[in-house]
PQR file with spaces between the fields and no chain letter, atoms N, CA, C, O and H, PARSE charges and radii, in Angstrom:
ATOM       1  N    MET     1      -1.246    4.592   -3.948 -0.4000 1.5000
ATOM       2  CA   MET     1      -1.263    3.503   -4.678 -0.0000 2.0000
ATOM       3  C    MET     1      -2.406    2.560   -4.397  0.5500 1.7000
ATOM       4  O    MET     1      -2.721    1.787   -5.302 -0.5500 1.4000
ATOM       5  N    ASN     2      -3.044    2.526   -3.296 -0.4000 1.5000
ATOM       6  CA   ASN     2      -3.901    1.445   -2.921 -0.0000 2.0000
ATOM       7  C    ASN     2      -5.184    1.820   -3.312  0.5500 1.7000
ATOM       8  O    ASN     2      -6.067    0.964   -3.355 -0.5500 1.4000
ATOM       9  H    ASN     2      -2.789    3.154   -2.561  0.4000 1.0000
ATOM      10  N    THR     3      -5.485    3.358   -3.697 -0.4000 1.5000
ATOM      11  CA   THR     3      -6.659    3.926   -4.131 -0.0000 2.0000
ATOM      12  C    THR     3      -6.794    4.721   -5.444  0.5500 1.7000
ATOM      13  O    THR     3      -7.769    5.383   -5.799 -0.5500 1.4000
ATOM      14  H    THR     3      -4.768    4.053   -3.662  0.4000 1.0000
ATOM      15  N    ALA     4      -5.566    4.522   -6.137 -0.4000 1.5000
ATOM      16  CA   ALA     4      -5.070    5.126   -7.369 -0.0000 2.0000
ATOM      17  C    ALA     4      -6.064    4.454   -8.373  0.5500 1.7000
ATOM      18  O    ALA     4      -6.352    3.266   -8.231 -0.5500 1.4000
ATOM      19  H    ALA     4      -4.773    3.985   -5.848  0.4000 1.0000
ATOM      20  N    THR     5      -6.646    5.282   -9.493 -0.4000 1.5000
ATOM      21  CA   THR     5      -7.078    4.599  -10.504 -0.0000 2.0000
ATOM      22  C    THR     5      -5.932    4.460  -11.705  0.5500 1.7000
ATOM      23  O    THR     5      -4.783    4.869  -11.543 -0.5500 1.4000
ATOM      24  H    THR     5      -6.412    6.247   -9.609  0.4000 1.0000
ATOM      25  N    VAL     6      -6.380    3.851  -12.889 -0.4000 1.5000
ATOM      26  CA   VAL     6      -5.467    3.440  -13.858 -0.0000 2.0000
ATOM      27  C    VAL     6      -4.998    4.926  -14.339  0.5500 1.7000
ATOM      28  O    VAL     6      -3.816    5.250  -14.460 -0.5500 1.4000
ATOM      29  H    VAL     6      -7.314    3.519  -13.022  0.4000 1.0000
ATOM      30  N    THR     7      -5.977    5.674  -14.562 -0.4000 1.5000
ATOM      31  CA   THR     7      -5.545    7.036  -15.084 -0.0000 2.0000
ATOM      32  C    THR     7      -4.711    7.870  -14.330  0.5500 1.7000
ATOM      33  O    THR     7      -3.757    8.487  -14.805 -0.5500 1.4000
ATOM      34  H    THR     7      -6.937    5.410  -14.464  0.4000 1.0000
ATOM      35  N    GLU     8      -5.159    7.900  -12.837 -0.4000 1.5000
ATOM      36  CA   GLU     8      -4.079    8.409  -11.967 -0.0000 2.0000
ATOM      37  C    GLU     8      -2.682    7.570  -11.986  0.5500 1.7000
ATOM      38  O    GLU     8      -1.669    8.267  -11.925 -0.5500 1.4000
ATOM      39  H    GLU     8      -5.934    7.399  -12.451  0.4000 1.0000
ATOM      40  N    LEU     9      -2.547    6.496  -12.045 -0.4000 1.5000
ATOM      41  CA   LEU     9      -1.344    5.806  -11.981 -0.0000 2.0000
ATOM      42  C    LEU     9      -0.702    6.286  -13.208  0.5500 1.7000
ATOM      43  O    LEU     9       0.521    6.383  -13.114 -0.5500 1.4000
ATOM      44  H    LEU     9      -3.370    5.930  -12.095  0.4000 1.0000
ATOM      45  N    GLN    10      -1.196    6.598  -14.294 -0.4000 1.5000
ATOM      46  CA   GLN    10      -0.350    6.859  -15.640 -0.0000 2.0000
ATOM      47  C    GLN    10       0.411    8.127  -15.784  0.5500 1.7000
ATOM      48  O    GLN    10       1.267    8.385  -16.630 -0.5500 1.4000
ATOM      49  H    GLN    10      -2.190    6.519  -14.371  0.4000 1.0000
ATOM      50  N    GLN    11      -0.113    9.007  -14.661 -0.4000 1.5000
ATOM      51  CA   GLN    11       0.583   10.210  -14.318 -0.0000 2.0000
ATOM      52  C    GLN    11       2.070    9.871  -13.799  0.5500 1.7000
ATOM      53  O    GLN    11       2.915   10.727  -14.061 -0.5500 1.4000
ATOM      54  H    GLN    11      -0.809    8.798  -13.974  0.4000 1.0000
ATOM      55  N    LEU    12       2.431    8.892  -13.195 -0.4000 1.5000
ATOM      56  CA   LEU    12       3.721    8.652  -12.863 -0.0000 2.0000
ATOM      57  C    LEU    12       4.707    8.380  -14.001  0.5500 1.7000
ATOM      58  O    LEU    12       4.425    7.799  -15.049 -0.5500 1.4000
ATOM      59  H    LEU    12       1.744    8.197  -12.982  0.4000 1.0000
ATOM      60  N    THR    13       5.912    8.881  -13.655 -0.4000 1.5000
ATOM      61  CA   THR    13       6.942    8.533  -14.534 -0.0000 2.0000
ATOM      62  C    THR    13       6.977    6.954  -14.785  0.5500 1.7000
ATOM      63  O    THR    13       6.861    6.119  -13.888 -0.5500 1.4000
ATOM      64  H    THR    13       6.142    9.353  -12.804  0.4000 1.0000
ATOM      65  N    GLY    14       7.133    6.705  -15.984 -0.4000 1.5000
ATOM      66  CA   GLY    14       7.354    5.482  -16.357 -0.0000 2.0000
ATOM      67  C    GLY    14       6.407    4.281  -16.233  0.5500 1.7000
ATOM      68  O    GLY    14       6.681    3.083  -16.312 -0.5500 1.4000
ATOM      69  H    GLY    14       7.227    7.383  -16.713  0.4000 1.0000
ATOM      70  N    ILE    15       4.973    5.014  -15.974 -0.4000 1.5000
ATOM      71  CA   ILE    15       3.778    4.036  -15.815 -0.0000 2.0000
ATOM      72  C    ILE    15       3.078    4.525  -17.085  0.5500 1.7000
ATOM      73  O    ILE    15       2.767    5.708  -17.223 -0.5500 1.4000
ATOM      74  H    ILE    15       4.751    5.987  -15.910  0.4000 1.0000
ATOM      75  N    GLY    16       2.783    3.373  -18.221 -0.4000 1.5000
ATOM      76  CA   GLY    16       1.742    3.678  -18.874 -0.0000 2.0000
ATOM      77  C    GLY    16       0.566    3.109  -18.797  0.5500 1.7000
ATOM      78  O    GLY    16       0.263    2.854  -17.632 -0.5500 1.4000
ATOM      79  H    GLY    16       3.035    2.412  -18.109  0.4000 1.0000
ATOM      80  N    GLU    17      -0.234    2.801  -19.593 -0.4000 1.5000
ATOM      81  CA   GLU    17      -1.639    2.142  -19.201 -0.0000 2.0000
ATOM      82  C    GLU    17      -1.668    0.716  -19.063  0.5500 1.7000
ATOM      83  O    GLU    17      -2.564    0.229  -18.374 -0.5500 1.4000
ATOM      84  H    GLU    17       0.012    3.008  -20.540  0.4000 1.0000
ATOM      85  N    LYS    18      -0.777   -0.067  -19.645 -0.4000 1.5000
ATOM      86  CA   LYS    18      -0.665   -1.314  -19.400 -0.0000 2.0000
ATOM      87  C    LYS    18      -0.090   -1.596  -17.857  0.5500 1.7000
ATOM      88  O    LYS    18      -0.697   -2.308  -17.057 -0.5500 1.4000
ATOM      89  H    LYS    18      -0.049    0.329  -20.205  0.4000 1.0000
ATOM      90  N    LYS    19       1.109   -0.963  -17.577 -0.4000 1.5000
ATOM      91  CA   LYS    19       1.405   -1.211  -16.004 -0.0000 2.0000
ATOM      92  C    LYS    19       0.423   -0.786  -15.176  0.5500 1.7000
ATOM      93  O    LYS    19       0.174   -1.395  -14.135 -0.5500 1.4000
ATOM      94  H    LYS    19       1.602   -0.384  -18.226  0.4000 1.0000
ATOM      95  N    ALA    20      -0.212    0.260  -15.536 -0.4000 1.5000
ATOM      96  CA   ALA    20      -1.184    0.772  -14.447 -0.0000 2.0000
ATOM      97  C    ALA    20      -2.271   -0.321  -14.204  0.5500 1.7000
ATOM      98  O    ALA    20      -2.569   -0.799  -13.109 -0.5500 1.4000
ATOM      99  H    ALA    20      -0.010    0.754  -16.382  0.4000 1.0000
ATOM     100  N    GLN    21      -2.785   -0.619  -15.362 -0.4000 1.5000
ATOM     101  CA   GLN    21      -3.690   -1.840  -15.224 -0.0000 2.0000
ATOM     102  C    GLN    21      -3.250   -2.851  -14.436  0.5500 1.7000
ATOM     103  O    GLN    21      -4.021   -3.319  -13.599 -0.5500 1.4000
ATOM     104  H    GLN    21      -2.543   -0.231  -16.251  0.4000 1.0000
ATOM     105  N    LYS    22      -2.034   -3.316  -14.564 -0.4000 1.5000
ATOM     106  CA   LYS    22      -1.455   -4.626  -13.945 -0.0000 2.0000
ATOM     107  C    LYS    22      -1.595   -4.225  -12.379  0.5500 1.7000
ATOM     108  O    LYS    22      -2.013   -5.035  -11.551 -0.5500 1.4000
ATOM     109  H    LYS    22      -1.407   -2.936  -15.244  0.4000 1.0000
ATOM     110  N    ILE    23      -1.214   -2.928  -12.056 -0.4000 1.5000
ATOM     111  CA   ILE    23      -1.035   -2.589  -10.594 -0.0000 2.0000
ATOM     112  C    ILE    23      -2.455   -2.706  -10.114  0.5500 1.7000
ATOM     113  O    ILE    23      -2.596   -3.410   -9.114 -0.5500 1.4000
ATOM     114  H    ILE    23      -0.874   -2.271  -12.728  0.4000 1.0000
ATOM     115  N    VAL    24      -3.555   -2.148  -10.634 -0.4000 1.5000
ATOM     116  CA   VAL    24      -5.086   -2.282  -10.317 -0.0000 2.0000
ATOM     117  C    VAL    24      -5.539   -3.555  -10.176  0.5500 1.7000
ATOM     118  O    VAL    24      -6.183   -3.910   -9.189 -0.5500 1.4000
ATOM     119  H    VAL    24      -3.441   -1.577  -11.446  0.4000 1.0000
ATOM     120  N    ASP    25      -5.168   -4.494  -11.359 -0.4000 1.5000
ATOM     121  CA   ASP    25      -5.566   -5.776  -11.368 -0.0000 2.0000
ATOM     122  C    ASP    25      -4.752   -6.565  -10.022  0.5500 1.7000
ATOM     123  O    ASP    25      -5.493   -7.199   -9.271 -0.5500 1.4000
ATOM     124  H    ASP    25      -4.645   -4.205  -12.161  0.4000 1.0000
ATOM     125  N    TYR    26      -3.573   -6.550   -9.767 -0.4000 1.5000
ATOM     126  CA   TYR    26      -3.018   -7.276   -8.942 -0.0000 2.0000
ATOM     127  C    TYR    26      -3.678   -6.827   -7.451  0.5500 1.7000
ATOM     128  O    TYR    26      -4.039   -7.656   -6.615 -0.5500 1.4000
ATOM     129  H    TYR    26      -2.971   -6.035  -10.377  0.4000 1.0000
ATOM     130  N    ARG    27      -3.763   -5.465   -7.283 -0.4000 1.5000
ATOM     131  CA   ARG    27      -4.309   -4.939   -6.133 -0.0000 2.0000
ATOM     132  C    ARG    27      -6.004   -5.464   -5.893  0.5500 1.7000
ATOM     133  O    ARG    27      -6.373   -5.863   -4.789 -0.5500 1.4000
ATOM     134  H    ARG    27      -3.470   -4.792   -7.962  0.4000 1.0000
ATOM     135  N    THR    28      -6.773   -5.407   -6.871 -0.4000 1.5000
ATOM     136  CA   THR    28      -7.998   -6.207   -6.763 -0.0000 2.0000
ATOM     137  C    THR    28      -7.841   -7.538   -6.486  0.5500 1.7000
ATOM     138  O    THR    28      -8.759   -8.077   -5.867 -0.5500 1.4000
ATOM     139  H    THR    28      -6.473   -5.082   -7.769  0.4000 1.0000
ATOM     140  N    ASP    29      -6.774   -8.273   -6.838 -0.4000 1.5000
ATOM     141  CA   ASP    29      -6.837   -9.969   -6.924 -0.0000 2.0000
ATOM     142  C    ASP    29      -6.226  -10.103   -5.255  0.5500 1.7000
ATOM     143  O    ASP    29      -6.784  -10.841   -4.442 -0.5500 1.4000
ATOM     144  H    ASP    29      -6.029   -7.835   -7.341  0.4000 1.0000
ATOM     145  N    HIS    30      -5.185   -9.394   -4.961 -0.4000 1.5000
ATOM     146  CA   HIS    30      -4.524   -9.663   -3.866 -0.0000 2.0000
ATOM     147  C    HIS    30      -4.708   -8.852   -2.611  0.5500 1.7000
ATOM     148  O    HIS    30      -4.074   -9.215   -1.620 -0.5500 1.4000
ATOM     149  H    HIS    30      -4.732   -8.795   -5.621  0.4000 1.0000
ATOM     150  N    GLY    31      -5.562   -7.708   -2.518 -0.4000 1.5000
ATOM     151  CA   GLY    31      -5.641   -6.743   -1.483 -0.0000 2.0000
ATOM     152  C    GLY    31      -4.603   -5.585   -1.766  0.5500 1.7000
ATOM     153  O    GLY    31      -3.847   -5.444   -2.728 -0.5500 1.4000
ATOM     154  H    GLY    31      -6.077   -7.414   -3.323  0.4000 1.0000
ATOM     155  N    HIS    32      -4.787   -4.797   -0.646 -0.4000 1.5000
ATOM     156  CA   HIS    32      -3.975   -3.404   -0.729 -0.0000 2.0000
ATOM     157  C    HIS    32      -2.165   -3.928   -0.574  0.5500 1.7000
ATOM     158  O    HIS    32      -1.678   -4.909   -0.012 -0.5500 1.4000
ATOM     159  H    HIS    32      -5.401   -4.911    0.135  0.4000 1.0000
ATOM     160  N    PHE    33      -1.684   -3.080   -1.145 -0.4000 1.5000
ATOM     161  CA   PHE    33      -0.328   -3.052   -0.865 -0.0000 2.0000
ATOM     162  C    PHE    33       0.138   -2.561    0.386  0.5500 1.7000
ATOM     163  O    PHE    33      -0.331   -1.538    0.883 -0.5500 1.4000
ATOM     164  H    PHE    33      -2.080   -2.284   -1.602  0.4000 1.0000
ATOM     165  N    GLN    34       1.211   -3.365    1.025 -0.4000 1.5000
ATOM     166  CA   GLN    34       1.549   -2.629    2.264 -0.0000 2.0000
ATOM     167  C    GLN    34       2.799   -1.675    2.190  0.5500 1.7000
ATOM     168  O    GLN    34       3.093   -0.933    3.127 -0.5500 1.4000
ATOM     169  H    GLN    34       1.592   -4.196    0.620  0.4000 1.0000
ATOM     170  N    SER    35       3.425   -1.732    1.169 -0.4000 1.5000
ATOM     171  CA   SER    35       4.531   -0.883    0.891 -0.0000 2.0000
ATOM     172  C    SER    35       4.662   -0.620   -0.636  0.5500 1.7000
ATOM     173  O    SER    35       3.979   -1.275   -1.422 -0.5500 1.4000
ATOM     174  H    SER    35       3.186   -2.334    0.407  0.4000 1.0000
ATOM     175  N    VAL    36       5.609    0.417   -1.101 -0.4000 1.5000
ATOM     176  CA   VAL    36       5.729    0.554   -2.313 -0.0000 2.0000
ATOM     177  C    VAL    36       6.590   -0.895   -2.830  0.5500 1.7000
ATOM     178  O    VAL    36       6.340   -1.429   -3.911 -0.5500 1.4000
ATOM     179  H    VAL    36       6.164    0.949   -0.462  0.4000 1.0000
ATOM     180  N    LYS    37       7.478   -1.338   -2.012 -0.4000 1.5000
ATOM     181  CA   LYS    37       8.379   -2.379   -2.742 -0.0000 2.0000
ATOM     182  C    LYS    37       7.479   -3.798   -2.916  0.5500 1.7000
ATOM     183  O    LYS    37       7.961   -4.788   -3.466 -0.5500 1.4000
ATOM     184  H    LYS    37       7.681   -0.904   -1.135  0.4000 1.0000
ATOM     185  N    ASP    38       6.177   -3.765   -2.400 -0.4000 1.5000
ATOM     186  CA   ASP    38       5.257   -4.726   -2.829 -0.0000 2.0000
ATOM     187  C    ASP    38       5.054   -4.994   -4.383  0.5500 1.7000
ATOM     188  O    ASP    38       4.769   -6.060   -4.929 -0.5500 1.4000
ATOM     189  H    ASP    38       5.786   -2.961   -1.953  0.4000 1.0000
ATOM     190  N    LEU    39       5.287   -3.695   -4.971 -0.4000 1.5000
ATOM     191  CA   LEU    39       5.065   -3.852   -6.319 -0.0000 2.0000
ATOM     192  C    LEU    39       5.848   -4.707   -7.402  0.5500 1.7000
ATOM     193  O    LEU    39       5.626   -4.963   -8.586 -0.5500 1.4000
ATOM     194  H    LEU    39       5.519   -2.829   -4.527  0.4000 1.0000
ATOM     195  N    ALA    40       6.908   -5.059   -6.466 -0.4000 1.5000
ATOM     196  CA   ALA    40       7.867   -6.173   -7.235 -0.0000 2.0000
ATOM     197  C    ALA    40       6.934   -7.511   -7.463  0.5500 1.7000
ATOM     198  O    ALA    40       7.071   -8.308   -8.391 -0.5500 1.4000
ATOM     199  H    ALA    40       7.089   -4.851   -5.505  0.4000 1.0000
ATOM     200  N    GLN    41       6.125   -7.567   -6.592 -0.4000 1.5000
ATOM     201  CA   GLN    41       5.092   -8.876   -6.861 -0.0000 2.0000
ATOM     202  C    GLN    41       4.345   -8.802   -8.090  0.5500 1.7000
ATOM     203  O    GLN    41       4.128   -9.911   -8.578 -0.5500 1.4000
ATOM     204  H    GLN    41       6.014   -6.920   -5.838  0.4000 1.0000
ATOM     205  N    VAL    42       3.828   -7.694   -8.819 -0.4000 1.5000
ATOM     206  CA   VAL    42       3.226   -7.497   -9.752 -0.0000 2.0000
ATOM     207  C    VAL    42       4.202   -7.852  -10.876  0.5500 1.7000
ATOM     208  O    VAL    42       5.387   -7.523  -10.935 -0.5500 1.4000
ATOM     209  H    VAL    42       4.003   -6.793   -8.423  0.4000 1.0000
ATOM     210  N    PRO    43       3.490   -8.594  -11.778 -0.5600 1.5000
ATOM     211  CA   PRO    43       4.174   -9.099  -13.084  0.2800 2.0000
ATOM     212  C    PRO    43       4.453   -8.085  -13.969  0.5500 1.7000
ATOM     213  O    PRO    43       3.590   -7.328  -14.414 -0.5500 1.4000
ATOM     214  N    GLY    44       5.772   -8.032  -14.279 -0.4000 1.5000
ATOM     215  CA   GLY    44       6.351   -7.107  -15.103 -0.0000 2.0000
ATOM     216  C    GLY    44       7.179   -6.011  -14.292  0.5500 1.7000
ATOM     217  O    GLY    44       7.935   -5.240  -14.882 -0.5500 1.4000
ATOM     218  H    GLY    44       6.473   -8.647  -13.918  0.4000 1.0000
ATOM     219  N    PHE    45       7.022   -5.984  -13.096 -0.4000 1.5000
ATOM     220  CA   PHE    45       7.678   -5.068  -12.294 -0.0000 2.0000
ATOM     221  C    PHE    45       8.935   -5.556  -11.671  0.5500 1.7000
ATOM     222  O    PHE    45       8.873   -6.425  -10.801 -0.5500 1.4000
ATOM     223  H    PHE    45       6.407   -6.610  -12.617  0.4000 1.0000
ATOM     224  N    GLY    46      10.250   -4.980  -12.115 -0.4000 1.5000
ATOM     225  CA   GLY    46      11.473   -5.411  -11.391 -0.0000 2.0000
ATOM     226  C    GLY    46      11.884   -4.553  -10.381  0.5500 1.7000
ATOM     227  O    GLY    46      11.168   -3.599  -10.080 -0.5500 1.4000
ATOM     228  H    GLY    46      10.300   -4.275  -12.822  0.4000 1.0000
ATOM     229  N    GLU    47      13.170   -4.803   -9.692 -0.4000 1.5000
ATOM     230  CA   GLU    47      13.506   -3.875   -8.888 -0.0000 2.0000
ATOM     231  C    GLU    47      13.775   -2.547   -9.321  0.5500 1.7000
ATOM     232  O    GLU    47      13.618   -1.590   -8.564 -0.5500 1.4000
ATOM     233  H    GLU    47      13.753   -5.578   -9.937  0.4000 1.0000
ATOM     234  N    LYS    48      14.219   -2.418  -10.638 -0.4000 1.5000
ATOM     235  CA   LYS    48      14.522   -0.738  -10.900 -0.0000 2.0000
ATOM     236  C    LYS    48      13.131   -0.055  -11.166  0.5500 1.7000
ATOM     237  O    LYS    48      12.930    1.126  -10.886 -0.5500 1.4000
ATOM     238  H    LYS    48      14.347   -3.196  -11.253  0.4000 1.0000
ATOM     239  N    THR    49      12.260   -0.815  -11.683 -0.4000 1.5000
ATOM     240  CA   THR    49      11.017    0.035  -11.727 -0.0000 2.0000
ATOM     241  C    THR    49      10.442    0.503  -10.389  0.5500 1.7000
ATOM     242  O    THR    49      10.120    1.668  -10.155 -0.5500 1.4000
ATOM     243  H    THR    49      12.424   -1.775  -11.911  0.4000 1.0000
ATOM     244  N    VAL    50      10.342   -0.572   -9.490 -0.4000 1.5000
ATOM     245  CA   VAL    50       9.960   -0.079   -8.046 -0.0000 2.0000
ATOM     246  C    VAL    50      10.935    0.797   -7.471  0.5500 1.7000
ATOM     247  O    VAL    50      10.454    1.497   -6.581 -0.5500 1.4000
ATOM     248  H    VAL    50      10.604   -1.519   -9.680  0.4000 1.0000
ATOM     249  N    ALA    51      12.227    0.993   -7.709 -0.4000 1.5000
ATOM     250  CA   ALA    51      13.109    1.738   -7.207 -0.0000 2.0000
ATOM     251  C    ALA    51      12.762    3.213   -7.878  0.5500 1.7000
ATOM     252  O    ALA    51      12.791    4.207   -7.152 -0.5500 1.4000
ATOM     253  H    ALA    51      12.618    0.424   -8.432  0.4000 1.0000
ATOM     254  N    ASN    52      12.417    3.335   -9.357 -0.4000 1.5000
ATOM     255  CA   ASN    52      12.042    4.510   -9.781 -0.0000 2.0000
ATOM     256  C    ASN    52      10.681    5.065   -9.272  0.5500 1.7000
ATOM     257  O    ASN    52      10.454    6.259   -9.468 -0.5500 1.4000
ATOM     258  H    ASN    52      12.394    2.528   -9.947  0.4000 1.0000
ATOM     259  N    LEU    53       9.789    4.324   -8.658 -0.4000 1.5000
ATOM     260  CA   LEU    53       8.565    4.594   -8.184 -0.0000 2.0000
ATOM     261  C    LEU    53       8.558    4.970   -7.041  0.5500 1.7000
ATOM     262  O    LEU    53       7.623    5.649   -6.615 -0.5500 1.4000
ATOM     263  H    LEU    53       9.973    3.354   -8.499  0.4000 1.0000
ATOM     264  N    GLN    54       9.513    4.647   -6.344 -0.4000 1.5000
ATOM     265  CA   GLN    54       9.518    4.670   -4.659 -0.0000 2.0000
ATOM     266  C    GLN    54       9.268    6.145   -4.050  0.5500 1.7000
ATOM     267  O    GLN    54       8.706    6.375   -2.979 -0.5500 1.4000
ATOM     268  H    GLN    54      10.272    4.096   -6.690  0.4000 1.0000
ATOM     269  N    ASP    55       9.793    7.087   -4.936 -0.4000 1.5000
ATOM     270  CA   ASP    55       9.766    8.451   -4.300 -0.0000 2.0000
ATOM     271  C    ASP    55       8.215    9.188   -4.708  0.5500 1.7000
ATOM     272  O    ASP    55       7.690   10.089   -4.053 -0.5500 1.4000
ATOM     273  H    ASP    55      10.250    6.900   -5.806  0.4000 1.0000
ATOM     274  N    GLN    56       7.736    8.651   -5.762 -0.4000 1.5000
ATOM     275  CA   GLN    56       6.529    8.901   -6.407 -0.0000 2.0000
ATOM     276  C    GLN    56       5.278    8.582   -5.679  0.5500 1.7000
ATOM     277  O    GLN    56       4.277    9.298   -5.715 -0.5500 1.4000
ATOM     278  H    GLN    56       8.162    7.920   -6.294  0.4000 1.0000
ATOM     279  N    LEU    57       5.402    7.260   -4.886 -0.4000 1.5000
ATOM     280  CA   LEU    57       4.096    6.681   -4.298 -0.0000 2.0000
ATOM     281  C    LEU    57       3.955    6.702   -2.825  0.5500 1.7000
ATOM     282  O    LEU    57       4.901    6.988   -2.091 -0.5500 1.4000
ATOM     283  H    LEU    57       6.215    6.679   -4.856  0.4000 1.0000
ATOM     284  N    THR    58       2.833    6.415   -2.415 -0.4000 1.5000
ATOM     285  CA   THR    58       2.601    6.082   -1.149 -0.0000 2.0000
ATOM     286  C    THR    58       1.711    5.072   -1.017  0.5500 1.7000
ATOM     287  O    THR    58       1.001    4.914   -2.010 -0.5500 1.4000
ATOM     288  H    THR    58       2.064    6.183   -3.011  0.4000 1.0000
ATOM     289  N    THR    59       1.459    4.100    0.179 -0.4000 1.5000
ATOM     290  CA   THR    59       0.493    3.183   -0.023 -0.0000 2.0000
ATOM     291  C    THR    59      -0.842    3.855    0.831  0.5500 1.7000
ATOM     292  O    THR    59      -1.920    3.262    0.858 -0.5500 1.4000
ATOM     293  H    THR    59       2.036    4.228    0.985  0.4000 1.0000
């Protein structure tokens, strides 16, 4: 997740172009994620979204 591009992130279940861009923008502004749970800090990402992505991502 710390090196994935918008296109690569879109391959994840439930992640479209807008959410993928939010991840990349957040990472650019705040640095690398320490864990998948840090995605909850990205605007528009709630606990359910993070839980759904937990098994699909690594930092």
